[in-house]
Legacy VTK file of the C-alpha trace (Angstrom):
# vtk DataFile Version 3.0
C-alpha trace
ASCII
DATASET POLYDATA
POINTS 791 float
54.425 -13.244 92.684
51.168 -11.685 91.533
48.983 -10.061 94.140
45.237 -10.042 93.586
43.324 -7.259 95.281
39.649 -8.132 95.895
36.812 -6.390 97.719
35.248 -9.164 99.800
33.071 -7.260 102.324
30.369 -5.640 100.206
28.738 -4.110 103.316
31.618 -1.666 103.770
30.778 1.909 102.713
32.160 2.719 99.217
34.409 5.558 100.385
35.827 3.456 103.225
36.319 0.559 100.820
38.318 2.730 98.381
40.540 3.934 101.240
41.189 0.347 102.285
41.964 -0.670 98.659
44.439 2.197 98.271
46.188 1.222 101.527
46.463 -2.384 100.335
47.816 -1.339 96.918
50.429 0.937 98.510
51.697 -1.953 100.630
51.938 -4.204 97.567
53.736 -1.501 95.628
56.519 -1.578 98.195
56.627 -5.345 98.655
59.703 -6.631 96.729
58.195 -10.100 96.575
55.250 -8.820 94.476
55.952 -8.245 90.786
52.453 -7.695 89.586
49.144 -6.443 90.924
45.761 -7.443 89.480
42.707 -5.488 90.663
39.730 -7.845 90.722
37.258 -5.151 91.755
33.803 -3.886 90.809
33.827 -1.139 88.186
32.666 1.392 90.778
35.825 0.760 92.808
38.178 1.323 89.884
38.387 5.065 90.411
41.221 7.246 89.187
42.605 7.411 92.705
42.808 3.612 92.878
44.238 3.166 89.396
46.867 5.864 89.793
48.015 4.379 93.119
49.336 1.375 91.150
52.996 1.469 90.243
53.044 1.323 86.406
55.723 -1.407 86.473
53.391 -3.632 88.570
50.196 -2.778 86.665
50.007 -6.078 84.752
46.439 -5.283 83.612
47.707 -2.078 81.937
44.830 0.004 83.273
46.564 2.789 85.143
46.354 6.228 83.603
50.097 6.235 82.893
50.055 2.858 81.126
46.933 3.798 79.209
48.540 7.071 78.120
51.670 5.243 76.929
49.466 2.836 74.959
47.495 5.631 73.326
50.742 7.423 72.446
52.135 4.220 70.950
54.929 3.680 73.524
54.839 -0.079 74.167
58.464 -0.349 75.273
57.531 0.044 78.963
54.372 -0.831 80.858
51.863 -3.486 79.966
49.153 -4.102 77.372
45.905 -5.411 78.913
45.960 -9.245 78.555
42.443 -9.506 77.141
43.299 -6.957 74.460
46.456 -8.883 73.578
44.454 -12.096 73.344
41.968 -10.487 70.924
44.810 -9.256 68.704
46.451 -12.688 68.806
43.194 -14.276 67.628
42.881 -11.784 64.800
46.477 -12.386 63.736
45.781 -16.107 63.463
43.118 -15.525 60.805
44.276 -16.547 57.349
43.453 -13.176 55.782
45.327 -9.868 55.645
44.073 -7.558 58.388
45.151 -4.227 56.956
42.156 -2.133 55.891
39.601 -4.415 57.583
36.805 -2.818 59.658
36.344 -3.994 63.268
33.162 -3.204 65.209
33.862 -2.667 68.944
30.775 -3.236 71.072
30.938 -1.608 74.506
33.348 0.908 76.014
35.595 1.350 79.031
39.373 0.862 79.302
39.274 -2.443 77.410
37.451 -0.821 74.505
39.964 2.021 74.427
43.022 -0.260 74.471
41.508 -2.493 71.793
40.767 0.520 69.624
44.378 1.711 69.891
45.847 -1.721 69.162
43.473 -2.367 66.256
44.186 0.965 64.618
47.929 0.479 65.127
47.618 -2.821 63.237
46.250 -1.034 60.159
42.592 -1.815 60.736
39.663 0.554 61.174
37.843 0.507 64.529
34.162 1.434 64.778
32.809 1.858 68.322
29.358 0.816 69.494
27.710 0.874 72.910
25.779 -2.091 74.243
22.852 -2.683 74.234
21.345 0.051 72.034
24.067 0.076 69.399
24.276 -3.704 69.168
20.529 -3.787 68.517
21.030 -1.120 65.876
23.798 -3.218 64.391
21.496 -6.235 64.309
18.913 -4.128 62.478
21.566 -2.961 60.018
22.504 -6.585 59.337
18.840 -7.526 58.971
18.230 -4.575 56.621
21.255 -5.536 54.539
20.031 -9.131 54.351
16.614 -7.946 53.184
18.233 -5.674 50.598
20.428 -8.536 49.385
17.379 -10.764 49.034
15.592 -8.058 47.043
18.522 -7.863 44.633
18.049 -11.485 43.587
15.779 -12.598 40.786
12.204 -12.828 42.061
9.738 -15.518 40.991
6.930 -14.052 38.912
3.482 -13.684 40.374
1.755 -12.686 37.131
-1.996 -12.132 37.228
-3.415 -12.667 33.754
-6.251 -10.530 32.426
-9.261 -12.503 31.225
-10.386 -12.277 27.615
-13.910 -12.850 26.344
-13.498 -12.869 22.545
-16.546 -11.777 20.544
-17.737 -12.942 17.138
-17.489 -11.142 14.817
-14.210 -9.677 16.047
-14.608 -5.931 16.799
-12.143 -3.293 15.610
-8.702 -3.195 17.216
-9.365 0.027 19.072
-12.720 -1.267 20.391
-11.021 -4.410 21.716
-8.227 -2.387 23.291
-10.639 0.026 24.923
-12.801 -2.789 26.328
-9.902 -4.181 28.374
-8.723 -2.389 31.517
-4.938 -2.693 31.797
-3.307 -3.331 35.142
-1.544 -0.347 36.718
2.012 -0.445 35.432
3.491 -0.468 38.938
1.453 -3.587 39.716
2.694 -5.292 36.540
6.265 -4.318 37.451
5.893 -5.857 40.916
4.456 -9.067 39.438
7.513 -9.602 37.192
10.121 -8.816 39.853
10.980 -5.176 39.213
11.825 -2.979 42.214
9.955 0.309 42.712
13.162 2.306 42.251
13.699 0.687 38.837
10.489 2.169 37.434
9.760 5.646 36.033
6.021 5.869 35.396
4.583 7.761 32.427
0.940 7.850 33.425
-0.977 4.802 34.615
-0.202 2.215 31.947
3.407 2.674 30.802
6.769 3.252 32.437
10.441 3.484 31.655
12.658 0.805 33.217
16.067 1.853 34.507
19.173 0.109 33.261
20.347 -0.489 36.849
18.284 -3.672 36.566
21.110 -5.196 34.502
23.575 -4.588 37.334
21.204 -6.053 39.922
20.586 -9.246 37.942
23.993 -9.591 36.275
24.505 -13.085 37.748
21.017 -14.250 36.728
21.072 -16.763 33.822
19.331 -15.569 30.663
16.102 -17.007 29.342
15.582 -18.337 25.818
15.507 -15.909 22.887
12.911 -16.353 20.119
13.088 -14.289 16.922
9.890 -13.654 14.951
10.519 -13.055 11.231
8.397 -13.624 8.148
8.166 -14.538 4.499
8.261 -11.714 1.955
5.070 -9.784 2.781
2.273 -8.288 0.752
1.926 -4.486 1.013
-0.720 -5.195 3.703
1.694 -6.875 6.129
1.347 -10.444 7.383
0.999 -9.937 11.131
4.412 -10.549 12.724
3.566 -8.207 15.616
0.229 -9.974 16.072
1.952 -13.372 16.125
4.537 -12.071 18.600
1.837 -10.862 20.984
-0.292 -13.994 20.556
2.747 -16.164 21.320
3.652 -14.430 24.592
-0.002 -14.404 25.659
-0.078 -18.165 25.097
3.240 -18.769 26.874
2.493 -16.675 29.968
-1.288 -16.640 30.384
-1.951 -20.243 29.305
1.219 -22.345 29.640
2.304 -20.349 32.732
5.834 -19.833 31.415
7.513 -16.471 32.006
7.636 -14.605 28.717
8.322 -11.096 27.467
7.590 -9.514 24.083
10.103 -6.969 22.744
8.644 -4.726 20.033
9.734 -1.660 18.105
8.025 1.672 18.645
5.905 2.467 15.566
6.707 5.499 13.461
3.913 8.012 12.935
4.745 7.944 9.223
3.057 4.560 8.607
0.504 5.169 11.385
-0.943 8.100 9.424
0.136 6.755 6.026
-0.764 3.282 4.707
0.159 0.572 7.188
-1.567 1.895 10.285
-0.365 1.064 13.790
1.903 -1.738 14.966
0.361 -2.797 18.278
-0.763 -6.161 16.917
-4.408 -6.727 16.153
-7.634 -8.400 17.177
-7.245 -10.175 20.521
-3.428 -10.081 20.358
-2.513 -6.471 21.066
-0.403 -4.189 23.220
-2.648 -1.914 25.258
-3.564 0.890 25.404
-3.070 0.696 21.618
-3.566 4.428 21.012
-0.771 5.270 23.458
1.450 2.623 21.874
0.851 3.915 18.328
1.193 7.626 18.997
3.820 9.435 21.083
4.459 6.677 23.660
7.176 8.119 25.968
8.626 10.512 23.382
11.676 8.510 22.265
11.227 9.271 18.556
10.806 12.955 19.366
14.075 12.851 21.322
15.777 11.252 18.311
14.331 13.921 16.021
15.589 16.704 18.312
19.055 15.158 18.603
19.361 14.479 14.866
18.307 17.998 13.905
20.613 19.552 16.485
23.489 17.913 14.592
22.139 19.276 11.289
21.832 22.769 12.753
25.360 22.561 14.148
26.738 21.587 10.725
25.210 24.522 8.849
25.970 27.014 11.614
29.611 25.914 11.759
30.036 26.243 7.988
28.506 29.742 8.110
30.784 30.906 10.929
33.920 29.455 9.345
33.060 31.148 6.031
32.535 34.588 7.578
35.161 34.841 10.350
38.942 34.896 10.664
40.845 32.227 12.567
41.409 34.612 15.465
37.745 35.639 15.679
36.637 32.008 15.597
39.138 31.082 18.309
38.036 33.946 20.549
34.396 32.911 20.218
34.989 29.147 20.555
37.206 29.670 23.623
35.834 32.838 25.250
37.208 34.588 28.301
34.924 34.072 31.303
35.747 36.236 34.353
39.172 36.818 32.851
39.905 33.108 32.367
40.010 31.244 29.030
39.791 27.477 29.051
38.783 24.690 26.676
35.732 22.581 27.450
36.286 18.812 27.894
34.851 18.075 24.443
37.208 20.643 22.902
40.150 19.048 24.707
39.091 15.743 23.175
39.329 17.334 19.721
42.757 18.777 20.537
44.008 15.287 21.395
42.706 13.921 18.090
44.589 16.709 16.337
47.786 15.771 18.194
47.823 19.029 20.181
48.810 18.178 23.758
48.489 21.549 25.467
45.465 23.249 26.970
46.535 26.860 27.546
44.817 28.904 24.802
47.434 31.641 25.111
50.204 29.229 24.075
48.703 28.237 20.713
50.528 29.006 17.500
48.576 30.425 14.514
48.751 27.007 12.809
47.380 25.251 15.898
44.598 27.828 16.134
43.717 27.248 12.477
43.673 23.458 12.832
41.442 23.700 15.884
38.852 26.186 14.609
38.543 24.953 11.001
36.520 21.807 10.297
36.510 22.811 6.593
33.452 20.718 5.801
32.996 20.113 2.068
29.356 21.148 1.376
29.096 18.559 -1.405
30.124 15.742 0.928
27.861 16.305 3.902
26.057 13.021 4.569
23.892 14.129 7.501
20.253 15.018 6.778
17.420 16.396 8.861
14.564 14.103 9.903
10.853 14.282 10.658
8.506 11.479 11.764
6.062 12.006 8.889
5.803 10.571 5.396
6.608 13.774 3.473
7.851 13.110 -0.058
8.452 16.824 -0.794
11.248 16.932 1.753
13.315 14.318 -0.073
15.367 17.082 -1.675
15.406 20.684 -0.426
17.594 23.786 -0.549
18.697 25.487 2.680
20.387 28.798 3.435
18.366 31.008 1.085
17.690 33.777 3.604
19.917 36.842 3.287
21.091 36.348 6.889
22.843 33.101 5.837
25.156 35.140 3.571
25.004 32.944 0.516
25.603 29.625 2.281
23.110 27.822 0.061
23.250 24.061 -0.450
21.030 21.131 -1.390
20.107 18.628 1.294
17.066 16.601 2.292
15.023 14.961 5.012
14.824 11.312 6.048
12.038 9.829 8.124
13.044 9.971 11.807
13.347 6.208 12.253
15.997 6.152 9.480
18.271 8.403 11.562
21.582 6.897 12.608
20.686 7.954 16.147
17.740 5.528 16.047
20.111 2.720 15.020
22.481 3.693 17.840
19.635 3.617 20.357
18.735 0.116 19.176
22.312 -1.226 19.298
23.805 0.487 22.384
24.335 -1.622 25.503
24.347 1.272 27.966
24.565 5.032 28.406
28.354 5.154 28.065
28.277 3.043 24.908
25.561 5.268 23.453
27.601 8.398 24.252
30.658 6.934 22.542
28.657 5.878 19.485
27.076 9.330 19.178
30.556 10.878 19.268
31.732 8.621 16.420
28.931 9.541 13.994
30.470 10.828 10.745
28.488 13.794 9.411
30.595 14.633 6.372
34.058 14.984 4.933
36.478 17.890 5.106
37.952 19.512 2.017
41.150 17.569 2.737
39.235 14.269 2.691
39.078 13.597 6.433
35.883 12.424 8.181
34.196 14.980 10.438
32.338 13.593 13.461
29.724 14.789 15.929
32.549 14.989 18.467
34.419 17.377 16.165
31.301 19.550 16.043
31.284 19.568 19.846
27.701 18.331 20.005
27.989 14.702 21.184
27.608 15.467 24.892
24.429 17.446 24.205
23.107 14.529 22.134
23.626 12.164 25.058
21.688 14.562 27.286
18.780 14.612 24.809
18.830 10.805 24.653
19.368 9.966 28.341
15.736 8.985 28.940
15.153 7.475 25.520
17.738 4.766 26.251
15.425 3.218 28.864
12.921 0.674 27.452
9.202 1.325 27.974
7.159 -1.286 29.851
3.606 -1.982 28.665
1.301 -5.026 28.592
-0.742 -7.219 26.294
-4.514 -7.695 26.347
-3.945 -10.639 28.708
-1.707 -8.685 31.089
1.650 -10.142 30.031
4.668 -7.800 29.897
5.993 -6.045 26.795
9.069 -3.901 26.244
8.683 -1.246 23.533
11.993 0.278 22.516
13.567 1.758 19.377
11.996 1.568 15.941
14.393 1.375 12.996
12.780 0.322 9.698
14.095 -2.955 8.290
14.221 -1.861 4.655
16.248 1.327 5.239
17.865 0.461 8.602
18.520 -2.747 10.579
14.905 -3.228 11.624
15.037 -4.625 15.169
14.025 -3.568 18.653
16.771 -2.643 21.079
19.577 -4.766 22.450
18.831 -3.350 25.903
15.162 -4.381 25.825
16.156 -7.941 24.919
18.851 -8.090 27.607
16.617 -6.706 30.366
13.826 -9.104 29.429
16.167 -12.121 29.290
17.212 -11.450 32.886
13.656 -10.921 34.123
12.143 -14.101 32.649
14.754 -16.376 34.218
16.466 -19.422 32.663
13.196 -21.243 31.883
11.449 -18.201 30.404
11.149 -16.830 26.879
11.857 -13.463 25.271
10.107 -13.044 21.924
11.630 -10.273 19.816
10.588 -9.197 16.330
12.584 -8.503 13.156
11.048 -6.289 10.492
9.658 -7.445 7.129
10.858 -10.721 5.575
13.598 -12.999 6.893
15.836 -11.830 4.032
15.864 -8.338 5.515
15.072 -8.039 9.247
16.261 -11.509 10.268
19.506 -11.316 8.270
20.308 -7.976 9.935
19.320 -9.314 13.358
21.892 -12.075 13.012
24.707 -10.232 11.236
24.396 -6.850 12.983
22.442 -7.088 16.233
23.882 -10.431 17.349
27.439 -9.256 16.589
26.963 -6.052 18.577
25.240 -7.654 21.567
26.439 -11.238 21.902
22.796 -12.383 21.805
22.105 -15.804 20.282
18.551 -16.873 19.354
17.260 -20.341 20.203
14.396 -20.432 17.697
13.132 -18.534 14.648
9.355 -18.234 14.249
8.661 -17.628 10.559
5.278 -15.993 9.958
3.361 -16.860 6.796
-0.143 -16.201 5.523
-2.183 -17.968 2.877
-2.668 -14.689 0.977
1.078 -13.952 0.820
1.805 -17.517 -0.302
-0.826 -17.182 -3.032
0.852 -13.976 -4.180
4.246 -15.731 -4.370
2.614 -18.681 -6.092
1.561 -16.537 -9.030
-1.497 -14.659 -7.765
-2.389 -11.145 -8.977
-0.897 -8.024 -7.416
-2.073 -6.930 -3.967
-2.431 -3.181 -3.362
-3.131 -1.367 -0.119
-6.519 0.323 -0.186
-7.861 -1.867 -3.024
-10.185 -4.881 -2.618
-8.438 -8.264 -2.684
-8.855 -10.173 -5.966
-11.049 -13.282 -5.740
-7.983 -15.584 -5.888
-7.186 -14.451 -2.350
-10.704 -15.046 -1.049
-11.567 -18.352 -2.727
-9.720 -21.605 -2.082
-6.791 -22.079 -4.465
-4.451 -24.894 -3.466
-2.303 -24.528 -6.566
-1.316 -20.944 -5.734
-0.694 -21.895 -2.095
1.559 -24.789 -3.105
3.491 -22.534 -5.475
4.145 -20.022 -2.709
5.273 -22.758 -0.315
7.770 -24.220 -2.799
9.170 -20.792 -3.657
9.235 -18.032 -1.065
8.486 -20.083 2.076
11.149 -22.663 1.219
13.699 -19.919 0.503
13.039 -18.068 3.772
13.417 -21.307 5.765
16.713 -21.916 3.977
17.886 -18.399 4.872
17.255 -19.114 8.575
19.156 -22.394 8.274
22.158 -20.496 6.890
22.574 -19.232 10.474
22.062 -22.658 12.087
18.833 -21.849 13.974
15.743 -24.135 14.047
12.580 -22.753 12.412
8.941 -23.019 13.467
6.467 -21.784 10.842
3.480 -19.867 12.257
0.583 -19.679 9.804
-1.358 -16.542 10.717
-4.912 -17.697 9.885
-7.436 -15.330 8.248
-11.173 -15.960 8.158
-11.053 -16.552 4.372
-8.510 -19.397 4.717
-9.897 -22.897 4.187
-8.900 -25.949 6.216
-7.388 -27.552 3.115
-5.183 -24.514 2.544
-4.119 -24.472 6.200
-3.252 -28.177 6.201
-1.320 -27.827 2.946
0.846 -24.970 4.261
1.703 -26.849 7.486
2.566 -30.018 5.568
4.729 -28.299 2.944
6.518 -26.153 5.546
7.738 -29.281 7.339
8.803 -30.760 4.010
10.811 -27.576 3.373
12.798 -28.065 6.589
10.774 -26.415 9.351
10.979 -28.099 12.768
7.228 -27.641 13.020
4.425 -25.673 11.398
1.202 -24.759 13.152
-1.890 -22.627 12.456
-2.403 -19.617 14.760
-5.807 -18.159 15.690
-4.671 -15.468 18.142
-6.362 -12.659 16.196
-9.772 -14.148 16.949
-9.015 -16.010 20.194
-6.075 -14.321 21.897
-3.403 -16.441 23.581
-5.650 -19.508 23.568
-5.431 -19.474 19.769
-1.611 -19.721 19.853
-1.152 -22.476 22.445
-0.049 -24.917 19.737
2.564 -22.418 18.539
3.793 -21.874 22.111
4.184 -25.622 22.603
6.069 -25.964 19.307
8.426 -23.096 20.260
9.009 -24.596 23.710
9.906 -27.909 22.103
12.171 -26.366 19.442
14.026 -24.291 22.057
15.212 -27.498 23.730
17.074 -28.557 20.607
20.704 -27.529 20.124
21.272 -24.390 18.073
24.396 -24.231 15.911
24.361 -20.496 15.383
26.849 -19.007 12.930
27.315 -15.709 11.106
26.874 -15.497 7.358
30.219 -13.793 6.722
33.452 -12.776 8.388
33.566 -9.016 8.878
37.227 -8.998 7.804
36.146 -9.777 4.243
36.314 -6.787 1.862
33.167 -4.639 1.781
32.380 -5.710 -1.788
32.611 -9.405 -0.872
30.309 -8.985 2.123
27.718 -7.276 -0.088
28.103 -10.020 -2.697
27.693 -12.755 -0.056
24.350 -11.319 1.093
23.171 -10.749 -2.482
23.956 -14.281 -3.607
23.261 -16.424 -0.524
20.259 -14.522 0.847
18.604 -12.775 -2.115
19.586 -15.320 -4.782
21.269 -12.790 -7.113
23.787 -13.861 -9.715
26.084 -11.000 -8.784
26.188 -7.312 -7.786
26.802 -4.197 -9.858
28.389 -1.153 -8.222
27.775 2.350 -9.541
30.834 4.611 -9.885
29.696 6.529 -6.796
29.374 3.292 -4.811
32.874 2.186 -5.838
34.337 5.558 -4.843
32.583 5.443 -1.458
33.836 1.911 -0.759
37.403 2.963 -1.586
37.069 5.932 0.763
35.666 3.819 3.617
38.487 1.307 3.212
40.994 4.171 3.313
39.436 5.472 6.559
39.582 2.046 8.238
35.862 1.239 8.111
36.234 -1.882 5.960
35.636 -4.377 8.792
32.120 -3.151 9.640
29.096 -5.398 8.956
26.662 -4.634 6.131
23.114 -3.235 6.437
21.388 -3.463 3.050
18.758 -0.825 2.212
16.438 -2.771 -0.100
12.751 -3.131 -0.899
10.888 -5.448 1.448
8.385 -6.503 -1.218
10.708 -8.903 -3.067
13.811 -10.995 -2.471
15.285 -8.962 -5.319
15.528 -5.197 -5.790
12.391 -5.277 -8.000
9.213 -4.982 -5.881
7.009 -6.659 -8.508
9.160 -9.826 -8.688
7.537 -12.292 -6.293
8.325 -15.860 -5.262
12.065 -16.508 -5.668
13.448 -14.295 -8.464
16.491 -15.628 -10.298
18.876 -14.484 -12.990
19.207 -10.908 -11.727
22.159 -8.681 -10.862
21.719 -6.560 -7.718
22.450 -2.859 -8.449
24.224 -0.920 -5.690
23.670 2.755 -6.524
25.241 4.227 -3.381
27.030 3.159 -0.203
26.804 5.087 3.047
28.377 4.589 6.465
26.835 4.731 9.925
30.056 4.684 11.905
28.394 5.363 15.260
25.859 2.595 14.722
28.643 0.400 13.417
27.674 -0.641 9.890
28.022 0.156 6.193
24.724 0.441 4.337
24.496 0.037 0.582
21.417 1.472 -1.154
19.928 -1.024 -3.577
18.086 0.291 -6.623
15.778 3.260 -6.094
15.378 2.780 -2.329
14.215 5.985 -0.588
14.800 6.949 3.054
11.703 9.185 3.100
8.353 7.490 2.359
5.472 9.374 0.766
1.755 9.541 1.499
-0.658 7.572 -0.711
-3.738 9.011 -2.387
-5.863 8.060 0.602
-3.786 8.011 3.800
-4.979 6.493 7.085
-5.520 9.935 8.565
-8.865 10.237 6.717
-10.325 7.825 9.288
-8.667 9.138 12.450
-10.531 11.550 14.692
-11.082 12.579 18.300
-14.271 12.992 20.304
-13.844 16.437 21.925
-16.015 15.469 24.910
-14.688 12.007 25.826
-11.267 12.475 24.186
-11.694 9.015 22.671
-9.749 8.361 19.474
-11.410 6.680 16.511
-9.981 5.240 13.310
-6.639 3.894 14.561
-5.911 0.312 13.562
LINES 1 792
791 0 1 2 3 4 5 6 7 8 9 10 11 12 13 14 15 16 17 18 19 20 21 22 23 24 25 26 27 28 29 30 31 32 33 34 35 36 37 38 39 40 41 42 43 44 45 46 47 48 49 50 51 52 53 54 55 56 57 58 59 60 61 62 63 64 65 66 67 68 69 70 71 72 73 74 75 76 77 78 79 80 81 82 83 84 85 86 87 88 89 90 91 92 93 94 95 96 97 98 99 100 101 102 103 104 105 106 107 108 109 110 111 112 113 114 115 116 117 118 119 120 121 122 123 124 125 126 127 128 129 130 131 132 133 134 135 136 137 138 139 140 141 142 143 144 145 146 147 148 149 150 151 152 153 154 155 156 157 158 159 160 161 162 163 164 165 166 167 168 169 170 171 172 173 174 175 176 177 178 179 180 181 182 183 184 185 186 187 188 189 190 191 192 193 194 195 196 197 198 199 200 201 202 203 204 205 206 207 208 209 210 211 212 213 214 215 216 217 218 219 220 221 222 223 224 225 226 227 228 229 230 231 232 233 234 235 236 237 238 239 240 241 242 243 244 245 246 247 248 249 250 251 252 253 254 255 256 257 258 259 260 261 262 263 264 265 266 267 268 269 270 271 272 273 274 275 276 277 278 279 280 281 282 283 284 285 286 287 288 289 290 291 292 293 294 295 296 297 298 299 300 301 302 303 304 305 306 307 308 309 310 311 312 313 314 315 316 317 318 319 320 321 322 323 324 325 326 327 328 329 330 331 332 333 334 335 336 337 338 339 340 341 342 343 344 345 346 347 348 349 350 351 352 353 354 355 356 357 358 359 360 361 362 363 364 365 366 367 368 369 370 371 372 373 374 375 376 377 378 379 380 381 382 383 384 385 386 387 388 389 390 391 392 393 394 395 396 397 398 399 400 401 402 403 404 405 406 407 408 409 410 411 412 413 414 415 416 417 418 419 420 421 422 423 424 425 426 427 428 429 430 431 432 433 434 435 436 437 438 439 440 441 442 443 444 445 446 447 448 449 450 451 452 453 454 455 456 457 458 459 460 461 462 463 464 465 466 467 468 469 470 471 472 473 474 475 476 477 478 479 480 481 482 483 484 485 486 487 488 489 490 491 492 493 494 495 496 497 498 499 500 501 502 503 504 505 506 507 508 509 510 511 512 513 514 515 516 517 518 519 520 521 522 523 524 525 526 527 528 529 530 531 532 533 534 535 536 537 538 539 540 541 542 543 544 545 546 547 548 549 550 551 552 553 554 555 556 557 558 559 560 561 562 563 564 565 566 567 568 569 570 571 572 573 574 575 576 577 578 579 580 581 582 583 584 585 586 587 588 589 590 591 592 593 594 595 596 597 598 599 600 601 602 603 604 605 606 607 608 609 610 611 612 613 614 615 616 617 618 619 620 621 622 623 624 625 626 627 628 629 630 631 632 633 634 635 636 637 638 639 640 641 642 643 644 645 646 647 648 649 650 651 652 653 654 655 656 657 658 659 660 661 662 663 664 665 666 667 668 669 670 671 672 673 674 675 676 677 678 679 680 681 682 683 684 685 686 687 688 689 690 691 692 693 694 695 696 697 698 699 700 701 702 703 704 705 706 707 708 709 710 711 712 713 714 715 716 717 718 719 720 721 722 723 724 725 726 727 728 729 730 731 732 733 734 735 736 737 738 739 740 741 742 743 744 745 746 747 748 749 750 751 752 753 754 755 756 757 758 759 760 761 762 763 764 765 766 767 768 769 770 771 772 773 774 775 776 777 778 779 780 781 782 783 784 785 786 787 788 789 790
């Protein structure tokens, strides 16, 4: 029998009611016919006096202090568990998921909340308590906030506001056009393309770094379509690949209303103040503000210069200290006692592991272990690392260092490269994240020891410091075009002496932001034989990226040059053949260089659209002839582009052709298997891409290849350092040279970047200034701070 105790007469005074309840409970306690007592009473009547009057063995609700204490202590052998609590646990047990470790939110308090908390925690779950109604409202707000956060993490539709262009005739100078357009604030542009405020690091009003956390946020977002802009073999004046790239994205986004992103390299100040000028595009297809783009931008090249030269300083300092100190003195200085304690740094422990030394107590080292640790024994004649500067300075190509008396006779010959030729620039362009960049920096080989072993930046102990110098440079810089469409500017390796492409990270970030129906247009340096070949064989291998379309840029003047026209020189007036109509020269260039460059793209299985960058001296007959012959040579389409004079409106036809070509299947393939011997990979590029009969290796090149094979570097891809002015190694040989043997005078290795680079002919990694550099025309108004002369 179960007795139910109820308070029926609510008019009775509370104290009198409690007395009556206690009397009734005492009677039931002693009644042998009653085996359980259930108190159906208001909360105010469930006082301690009432609850403790209950005999624990008849307290079927388990709410007496004694039963509650047993429950809290975990003694369930006697007494009762509250039925409602048991029912909740039974329901949880029936769920088809393991309960251990799950978090349960308890709303409300009282005895039921306490018993539930004890039972839940005893079942291996975590109980969080809340108090109705305030806490449940808070919980609702937490859920609502989480839902809003989750929604923000998804890809956002673009709400891009285009900037209006009003092209003038004649077309003003590039800097006048740039200055006449007011760019949108960069935070507004970021919001329009779906970036979150916390993903942006502003550098002034018109440019910002974008954090790599964006890749984590949008990792499930399908990529857009990737378009590679390459070109035919250029004249020394350049044929406008950057201009075509900008015109194309302006047409796609501002006119066809398709999400698109341009990914460009940061220009080196060497060409900016040398011959070529800036690289922001030109006319009404530019990145703005163009002076910020062409000068320091966000300091990435300066960071590379600092990191590169820190390695160079570490090399010479280490050789000096090893030459002038004993093993013991070196050890005491490399592992000093700090507050009476000597310990190795993490980077030193890493070196110990590579040496096979598996102990970390400096006091336990044998003399041989000390010697192995402190001596890199760099061979001065086999140091491959050079200093860099972002200036065309021919007199730094070969220098002598260590001539001061303080350097104690440690004199050696070395040299400078231009900053964008640094291996650190290549690493920045190929890394897929901060950790990958740190690992690549550690693997950079700076020279060889006297025993023939490679010495790395990690051995020098400098790789962690390099990562610190480069931690901001790894983030792409967001800018915009004249029509307000987004641009990523990141990395700037030359294509003739490096791999010549913007960064993997810029492409990957942009592909996520544009969405599956959008376009990312990225540029490869110089002709398709150089920048495009390296994009496919190096960048695509490292990143997993696969292009949908190649846009091959051609100009009438370059085709005339390849068709037999006179030489073109920077700074000299164009010969009349390039100004007057000459269909014969144009046809010759189409059947030679243009055809060959289309064939090179087809080697990789990617469709080609030819973009004819139209100049004001081009005639309609010449334009029509190029477009016709390009299609006959295998291009999917060929269209004239007038973006320089008209902006995006002048490249609508190109945008439509690219959109159409991107829908076709791409049968992408690499040119060679990296497991081929180094010599065979070089020969494959020379014969299939350049058209050489064969290659010729110098004795030094052969020795280097043997050494790299011995060290296990034989499976790396190849990055040819070759002139961009000819398919061959001879800059004056235009069209499609034949019957030549490609001379390989040296072979170097960029182990951190992940490629072997042969030097073809007399290729230099430090350009020189011409007789009349661009800097003659560059100046600053001291009042307005306006820059003049940049182009």
